[in-house]
Phi, psi and omega in degrees: 000147180285129185226126171268134184231125179235136173262108181284140182262329179222162177300319179302317176300317183297313181294325179292320177298319177291331180290323179286332185234085191293336178270007186290156173246143174276140173224142178219276176288323173078006183302300181293316181297313180294329175293321178291327178291317178298324182274008178060029174276322175234154181217070184293146174266347179223131173239131177251113183272115177265356179292348182267359178277121182291153169068026175257005179242103178203160170224111179225163178222130172232196184296342180272334178141204186268139180231131184228132178283152186291340181264004176295132183277156179302325178299316178296330178286314181299329184255358179298126178298320180302308187290315182298325185276324188246341181225056192303326178303317179291320177298320178298315178300320180290324178296335184275353181292116168042229185246164176306322179296322179289315185295330176292338187255323187288135174264156176297322178297317177294322181294325179288332190262010179304142178291141173296125181200169173216186186292337178290314181293318184282348186299122178291159177296136175240117185055036175085359184244147182210169175281106180270075190282179180306317182290343177258015176101000181279195184239011183215161169248116187291343179293335181301320182239004180248212180283110185241029168296141179071003179270170182290133176258347174223153178079002180282150178232253177283331176237139184247017175288165184235164175302132185269356184295124173287335188272335189298313181307313181297321186287321173300320181294332178271006182060039180296151171235157177238141179260127182241134178251144171223176178295338182252345184198172175225132183225159176233122181234157174295139175305331184292332178273357184283334186265147172239170179302330183237033178153229181211176188271002183295131175281163179303335180255023180240153171214155177285124180250345179199151171243135181235138174230130188299153179299136183250130176281142177248000000 
């Protein structure tokens, strides 16, 4: 299949590419997206690589608190002396993510922006058949009468899948905020307000440019 692939050099270029290609997907570590593509769950025609933007992988602390770049890997968060000493909840959450190999690849931005999904949604076609659930344009959620381990028991509506981010609960508990860029503005919102029942508030031409955690007294 024909696929357009752009290597963004700056945040400004990235959001303009996203603005020009509304159906584009952002890729950096690519762990979650490539899995969904291999399973034929999603088939983007345009990919915007932000892994080529310099200086988006960092962990710093100033008088206001902790700042983490969106391309920072989960391994870097789990092993950061600053985070382990002063934000241990975040370090523990990072250490619990999957395997060392995955932690080496997954970025914090990608982890926070994972699509709401479950195994019915991720299931690849078998002999031309798949679970055509609500998220795929169907009319039902198979978890209601099927295997519903790890699905939502409260707050579910048509879809009972949950947010897949391992890092989000710890960050919400720490009152974290995210900085979001678009072609027209830059804004900072609480991470708790970032999520919706079936995804997040990011518009097609927006991306996370920084994660902020308030200063913690020791």
